[in-house]
N, C-alpha and C positions, 0 to 999 in steps of 0.2 A: 741160287744165284752165284754162289761161290764157284761152283763147278762151271757154270756158264762163263764166268769171268776168266777162269783158267783156260777153258777151251778156246775162247776168243783170242786171248793174248798169246797162247802157244801157236795157234794157227798163223797169226801175224808174224811171230818170230821165225816160223818155219817157211814163210812165204807161200802158204797153202790156203785153200778154201776151208772155212770152218766146218762145212759139211763133210769134207773128205777126212779131216782130222777126227771128227766124231765117229765116222764109219770105221776108221782104222782102230780107234780106241775100243769100239764095241767088238771088233773082230778078235782082239787079244784078251778080252775079259775072261773067257773060260780058262785059258792057260794061266793068267795071272791069279785068277781065283784059286787054282790049285796051289800055286806058289804060296799064297797067303795062308791058305788052310794048312799047308804043310808046316809053315813057320809057327802057326798056333799050336800044333801038336808036338813038334819035335824041336823047334828052333828056340830063339831067345825068349819067346813069350811063354813057352812051356804051358803050364796049366792056367795061365791068366788070359782067358779068351775075351771075346767081345760080350758086351751086354746084349741080351736078346731083345729087350724092349727098345722101341725107337727112341733115340736120344737126340735126334737132329730134326726136330719138327719145325724149326724156324724157317721162314722164307729165304733166309740167307743161304741155306744149304740145298734148296731145291734146284732142280735143273733136269738131269737125266732121269731122275726117279719118276716112276709112273704113279706112285701113291702120293698122298698128301704129305707124308713124312718119309724120311729116309733113315734107315738104321745105320749104325756106325760102320758096319762092315761094307755096305754098299757105297757109302760116301767115300770111305778110304780107298776102296777098290777102284772106283771111277777116277779119283785123283791120281792114283798110282798108274793107271793105264795112260792117262793124258801125259803125265810127266815122264813116263818111260819113253814115249815117242820123242819128246824133246831131248831127253838124255841120249838116246841112241843116235840122234842127229849130230851129236858132238859139236854143238854150237861153240864158236869162239867165246872166250871169257867175256869180252865186251858185249856180245849178243846175249849171253846169259844174264849179265848184270842189267841190260836193258829190259829183258823179259821180266826179271824180278821187279824192277822199278815200275814198269807199266802195269803189272798185275797188282802191285801194292797201291798204286794210284787209283785203279779201278775199284779195288776193295774199299779204299777209303771213301771214294765217292758213293759207293753203295751204303756205307755206314751213315754218311751225311744225309742221303736221301731218305733213309728209313728211320732215322732217329726221331723220337718224339719231339714235337716243338717245345723248345725251351730257350731260356736266355743263354746264349753262348758264353762259354768261359773265355775271358779276355787273356789270350796267350800273348806274351811279349818275349822277344829275344833276350831281354835283360834278365828275365826270371825263368831260369831253366826249370825250377820246381813246378811252375804252373804248366809247362809243356809236359813234364813227366806226369803231372796229374791228369792231363789229357790222355796219355798212354794208359794210365790205370783205368780210365773210363772206357777206353776201347777194349781192354782186356775183360772188364766186367761185362761188356756187351757180348763178347765172344763166349763168356761163361754162361750168360743168360740164354744165348741161342743154342747152347749144347755143344759148341765146338770144343770148349775146354771144360774139363771137370772142375778145375780151379787153377789158380796161379799164385806165384809169389813174385813181388817186385822189390828189388833191393836198390834203393836210391840213396843209400847212406853216403855216397861220394858226392852228391849234389850240393853245391855251395853257390848260391846266387851271387854273392859278392865276388868270388873268384871268376865266375862265369861272366859277370859284367865287365871284367877287366879286358876280356877278349885278347888274351895273351897265352903264352905256353902254360901258364898256371890254370887256364880254363879247361884243360883236358879233363873229362869226367867219364867215369866208368858206370855203366848201368847194367844190372843183371836181372834177367827175367826168367823165371822157371815156369814153363808151360806144363801143367800136370794133366796127363791124360788127354792130349789133343786128339781129335778125331782122325787126323791124318798120320798118326804115329807109326803104324805098322808099314804103310807104304813108304813113308819117309825113311824108315830104317832099312827096308829092302833096297831102296834106291841108293842109300848111302854106301852100300857094299859094292857099287859099280863105279868104275873110273869115270871121271868127267860127268858125274850125275848131278842133276838138279834136285832140289828138295821140294817135296809136295806140301811141306808145312806152310800154312798161310798167315799165321799171326806175325811172323817175322817181316815179310814184305809190307804188311799193313802198318806195323809200327814204324818201320823205316820211312815209309811214305809220309806218315803223320809228322815225324821228326823233321824231314826235309821241308815240309810245307810250313813249318814254324821256325825256320831259320837255324836248324841244327844239322850239322854234317856228321854222318856216321863214318868216322875215319877208318875204323876196323870193326869187324864183327866175326863171331864164331858161334858154332852150335855144337852141343855135346849131348849125347843120349845118356841119361842117368836113371837111377832108381832110388826109391826110398831106402833107408838103412835096413838091412836084413842080417840077422845073426848068422845065418848060414849063407856063405858066399855062393854056394851052388844053386841057391834059389833066386839069384840075381836075374832080373828081366827088366829091360828098359820100360819105364812107365812115364818118363818125363823128358822134356827137351830144355836144356839150359842155354839161354841166349846171353852172350857176353858182348856188349856194345861199348865202343869207345867213341865219345862224343866231343865235338869241337864246334865253336861258333862258326857260322858261315861268313 
């Protein structure tokens, strides 16, 4: 379903039929597969390849796959193909932002539809900590589905009292480390191109959730990082660090 959502929103952003976008993405799969396999052997990923076992068996990740589950490489490759189409279209920044927002809202709606029935957490604009707790719940869901290996959420800057003032003192920084996201390799390859869109999906999902709960993401940035290694020549990106600056709406 994640891939379905990406394909639908990219087609809308490009003003094309979804079936045509799907066909174009399929056409470029062999070439992009070679690019990704080359990166695994000689590029930044070096000897740190994909897991062979299927790791994305959740219905959140099905779509173009023919099997009941999709391995990480296939998932990453299909997203890479779709987002490469959008990147090559060189959409204006406003259109890129609109695509990210629309995709995030669709992913959030998917999470809401498929969540197990439970008493909803009462989020309020006055309590940023409760909204951040909702972000943590979404990340846990992505981890459970197999999209993330794990994550780290740094909410040490959150202060509900300052947030409630709704003033310049309310500016809050939130850091999220996405460890082993299933879209990592495609996102890194896209990042090497000018005017590229990211195929990483947790970021638009989190931003959509924040907006829905009265939080404005004033600034955001993403960095490819790795765990500490004694030998710098063994560096290979394994994580994406999201830095978000939040203000009340």
